[in-house]
N, C-alpha and C positions, 0 to 999 in steps of 0.2 A: 489389493486396491485400497487406497487411502479413504477412510470414512470422512464425510463432510463435517465441518465444524458447525457453525451457526448457519441456519437455513432460512431464506425468505421465500414465502409463497405468495405470489400475486394472484388476484382473482379467487381468493380462498373461500368466499362466501357462496360461490356456485356449488353445484352438485359434485363435480369432479374435484374441485379445490378443497371442499370441506372433508371429503373422504380421504384425500391425499394427506392433508394436515394431520388427521387422526392417526394414520399409519406412521408418518414421520415422527410424530411426538411419542408414539409408543416405542419406536426404535431408538430415537436419539435424545429423548427427554423433552418435556413440554417447554421448558425455558429456552431450549436451543432452536425452536421452530417458531419464527415470527410470521403470523398470518396477516395479510393485508386485504383491504377492500377499498372500493372507491365510493359508490353511491349507496348500495344496499347495506343497512346495518346488520351485523351478525346477530344470531339468537343469543340470549343471555348466557346459556350454558356453553356455547361455543367460545364466547368472549372470555368467560371465566376460566376456561381450560388452559389458557396460555396467552402469551403476548399477542396483541392485535394493534395494527396501525391503519388509519385511513390515509391513503396516498393515491394520487393520480399518476398512473404509470407513464403517461405522456409528458409529465413534468420532470425533466431530467434533474433539475436541482433538488426537487423534493425526494426523488428516488435515491440520489446520491447521499442525501442527508440521512435517510433511514438506513441505508446500507452501512454508512460509516458509524452511525450512532450505535448500531447493534453488532458491529464487527462481522458482517455477513461475508461468507466466502462462497456460498452456493445459492443460486436463485432458480426457483421453479416458476417460470413465467406463464401463468394460466389466464391472465386477464382477458385475452381474446379467445380462449378456448370454450367451445360450447359444451353444455352439459349433455347427459345422455338423452334428456327429454325436453324439459320445459324451456331451456335457454335457446333451443333451436327456433322457437316461435317468438313473434313479437306479441306481447300480452296487453290486452285492453281490459281493464277492470271496470265492471258495470255494477254500480251500487245505487239501487232505486227501490221504491216501494213495490213489493210483490204480494203484500198482505195489507189489510186495512182499507180505509176509505179511498185511498189513491191507487189501489192495486191494479185496477184496469188501466189507468193512465200509465203506470210504470210498466205493466205488461205489454202495452202497445209500443212503448219506446223500445222495449227489448226486441220485439218483432222487427222493428226497423234496423236495430243494431245487427241482428243476425243476418238479415238480407245483405246489409252492407259488407259484413265480413265475408260472406260467400262471394260477392262480386269482387272485392279487393283481392282475395286469394286467387280467383279465376283470372285476374289480370296481372298476376305476378307477385302479389303480396305487398308487404312493406319492406323496402330495401332488399327485395329478393327473398324474404323469409315469409312464411305463412303467418297470418294473423290469428290469434287465439282469443276468444272472449271468455272471461272469467266472471261469473255472475254471483252477486250477493243481494240478499233482501235487506234493505235498510230499515224496513217498517215504514209506515206512513207518517209517523210523527215523533219517533224517539231519536233525538240527536245523539245520545250516548251510543246507541247501537250503530247509527250511521258512521260515527267517528271510529268505533271499534272495527267495523267492517272495512273501512277505508284504510286504516293502519294495517290490517291483515293483508289486504290486497297489495300494499306497497312493501311491507317489511317481510312478510312470509312468502307471498306469491311473486314478488319482484315484477309487478306490472310496469309497463312503460307509459301507460296512460290511465287516467281515471275518468269515468263518465258518471254523472249524477248531480242533482237530484230533482225529482218532481216537487218536493216540498222545499220552499225557499229557505226556511230556517235550517234545514238539513244541508242544503247547498252551501250556505255560509259556514256551517260547522266543518263540513268536508273540505272546503277551500282553505281553512286554517291549516289542516293537516297536509294537503297537497303542496301548499306553499312552503311549509316547514321542510318538507322532504324534497322539494324541487322537482315535482312531477307534473307534467302537462295535464291539465284538468279541463274538460269540456262539460259545461252544464247544459243538458238538453232542454229542460223544461221547468226550471225554478225561476220565477219572474221578478221577485222583489228587487227594487232598484239597486240596493246596496251591493249585490253580487258583482256588478260591473260599474258601481258607483262609489260611494264613500268607503266601501270595504274591498275595492278592486285589488287584484294581484296580477303581476306580470304573467303568471303561468295559467291563469283562469280565463277561459273564453266561454261565451254563452251563445246558444243558437236561438232560443225563444226570445220574445220581446221583453222589454222592461214594462213595469206597470204604468210608468209615466207615458210611454209610447202608446199603450193600449187605451189609456184614458183620453189622450189627445185625439186618437183616431175616431172614437165613437161618440164623444161628448156632444158634438154638433147634431148628430142624428137623434140622440136621446132627447135633447131639448126641442128640436124642431118637431119631432113626432110625438113626444110625451109631455113635455112641459118643463118648467123651471124649478119647481119645488120637489126636492128629492129626499127619500128616506132610505137609509142603508141597512142592509143585513150583511154583516161582514164576519168572516172567520177570524178568530182572535189569535193571529200570529203574523209573522212578518209579511207574507204575501198579501193578506187581506188588508192590513194596515196601510201598506204603501199603495195598493190598488185604489182603496177609497180616497187616500190623499191625492193621488194623481187625478182621479175623476173630479174631486172637489176643486182642484186648481183649474182644470180645464173648464168646468162648468162656470166657475166664478168669472172667467174672462168673457163668458157669453151671457152673463146675468143670472146664472143659476145659483140656488141656495140650498143648503142642507137644513131640513127642518127636524131631523131626528135620526136615530139609528141605534142598532144593537150589535154587540159582539157575541158571536156564538162559538162555543168550543168545537174544535175539530172532531168530527165524528158524530155530531148532533143528528138525531133521528126525528125528533119532534120539534117542529118550528112553530107550533100553534101560538105560543105566547108572544113570539116575535111578530108574527103576522097580525095578531089582534092589535098590538101596539102600533104597528105600521098603519093599519086601516084607520085607527082612531086619530092619527095625526093628519089625515086627509092630504096626502102628498099627490102630486101629479104622477110621479114615477116611484115605484119601489125598486131600488137598485140592489141587485144581488151580486155580490163579489165573491161568491162561493165557488167551489170546484168539486169534481168527482161526485161521490154519493151524496155529499152534503147539498150540492146544487140540485140533484135529482129529487131528494126528499123535500127541499124547500119549494121548488116550483110545483111539484105534484100537489102539495098541500095548499099552496096559494090558489091554484085553480079549483081544488075541491071546495075551498072557502068562497069561491066566486069572485076573487079579487081581480081577475083578468077582465071582469065585466065593469068594474068601477074605477080602476086605476090602470096605468100602464106598467107593465113589468119589463125589466131589461137589465142591462149592465154592460160590462166591458167584455171580458174573456168568456167565450162560450165554446163548447167542444162537442164533437160528434158522439163521443162516448155518452155524454149526458143526454143529448137528444134521442139517441137510440134507446136509452133507459127510461124515457118518459112515454106515457100514453099520448096518442096523437093530439088530444085536446090540450095537453100541457106544453106542446111545442110552440111557444109564443115568445114575443119580445124582440127587441132590437139589441144587437150584439156585435162583437168583432170576433172573427175566426183568424187564426194565425197561419193556417194553411187549409186548402180545401181540395178534395180529390177531383172535383169537376172543374177543369180549366181548359176549355176548348182552345186549341191552337198553341198552347204553351208546350215547347219541346220537352219530350221525354216523360211527361206526366202520365200519359196513357200506358206506357211501358211499365212505369213504377206501380201504377194501380193494378195492372194485370199480374205483375210478379207477386204482389201482396195477396191478391185474390186467390192465387194458386196455393199459397201457404195457409191462409186463414179462412177462405171462403167469404171474406168481407173486404170492403174497400179500406184503404189506409186512412188514418185520421191525422190530425196535426201532430199528435204524439208519435205516431209511426214515423213521420217525416223528421221530427226532432231527433229520434234515435238514429235514424239513417244518416242524416246530415252530420250529426256529432261524430259518428264512427268514421265516416269518410273524411272528416276534418283531421282526424288523427293520421290517417294514411297520407293525406295531401301534405300535412306538415312535415312528416318524416321524409317522404319521397322528394319533396321540394328542397328541403334542407340537406338531403343526403346524409342524414344523421338522426340518431335518437336522443341527442343532447337536447334537454328541455328548453334551454335558453335559445339555442339555434332554431328550434322548431317554432317557438313563440315569436321570434323575430320575423320569420317568413310568413306566419299567419297574419301578423299585424298588417292590415290593409288588403289582405287577400280577398278576391271575389270568388265565390264558389262556382265551379263550372256548371253549365246548364243541366247536365245529367244528375247533378247533386242538388243544385239550388231549386229547381222545379217550381219557379215562380216567374211572373211576367217581368219583374224588376229583380235581378239576381241579388241574393244576399252577399254582403261583404262585411268584414270585420273592421269596425271603425278604429283607426289608429289612436292610441292613447287611452283606449277604454276596453278593447277586446270584445266589444258587443256586436253581434250580427245585426245589420240593418236590413230588414226584410220588407216584403210586400204584406200589407194587412188587408183582410177581406171583411168589409163592413156590410151589414144587411140585417135580415130578420129570419127567425126560425119559422119553419113551415111544417104542417102536419104531414104533407107528402109533396113530392115534386115529380120530376120527369122519370125518376128511377126510385126504387124502394129506399135506397140510402141517401137520396138527395133531400136532405132535411133542412138545408139552409139556403136562402135566396140571397146571393151576393148582389148588392146594389151599387157598390163603389169599391174600387181598388185604390188603396192609399199607399203612397210611397213612404217607406219608413223614414227616409231622410227628411220628409216634410213634417213629421210629428215626433221625432226622437228628442227634440230639444238640442241645446248646444252641449259641447263637451264640458264646458265650465259648469253648466247646470247639473251635470251628473254627480259632481263632487269627487270624481275619480282623480287621484293623485298617484299616477303610476310610478313605481320605483323598481329598478332592475338590479339584479346581482352585479357586483363590481368584479 
């Protein structure tokens, strides 16, 4: 039998391909075996071991060029061959806070993701393949760690999708990586406007609302119930900055003014100095734009100081995790929820609540729904596009309305064309010490259509550009 001359191996970055390349190079010499890949970069050691080319095997001209340039006379075509394990599944990479001040928020998003994966697989999976969830802890505030974990998910684990992050600054950092790598990225719960605004990307979609939308939804209630003079206590990073700015813009249109404010570091436990300054300013409303444990600590201390008896307390985004973490007397103020478990008459909500109760013993929160809807978005994108190509999936998601069993709202969410932002129902009302059920801690007084408060596409600053 005649031994082959120069050999080309397509799909060489996969498990089967990388093993075969090693055997062939040992037998025929490293220079005589040209490895190729399409999207996933090879490990440094693999690339250094011999010739490597990026090539799309569906591009006839590109393949012909590689074959002629290297004098190939034998091709091992493995580009469509599945590896022994991981490549048989469609991989969804989850990178969210599981430690730190946002750990509970990230943990609840993960609960929603896991339920969605179970349901997706029970209904035939993604393109007929089982979905697999790979989980990484981004930390609550370290962008470097979030970026490192995102690169690991893409480059080493070869995920098809990335989900994350609770922290807006980490969402922005992760989006730079996913855009560079051309991987579809769904942001479950990072709210700063820039994610789908000035820093928008064709591959990045978001489930939660923008801070502009939240501010517009609740400003009228805060002014009517509280007053026009506001003092802010704001976390010192992207989310807090844009949420305060959104509230100030909305308040100004209604005659509201900011008479003072403070920026607090993420993870602050003692808010006494901020609260003393706020009290001295004599505002009508102390506006808290915090989240997670920071919000719990600030509200608890505000009530201990008796501020709820002298001024109104409130803000934009409030969450069930926070209200559960507060003593009954500190469950006060006017806020906006982004999803609520108690929605009589809304299709499929009761079934979703019961499914989460069985897993956790608790009702789902907005964060649970963020994770659930984000994961289902991945499956809907691939199954609708009939492809795992990121551009094709992004194209079908643009303008898509989530089905009722995923949307779980009176006005079903849809992804706005030209921005990739979900336009949702918002739930405006007040916190309450107790309601009709032990976990009914928010009284919804108004359902706001996202389309009415999201602003125009031009106002978002998103200038979407697509790969050519």
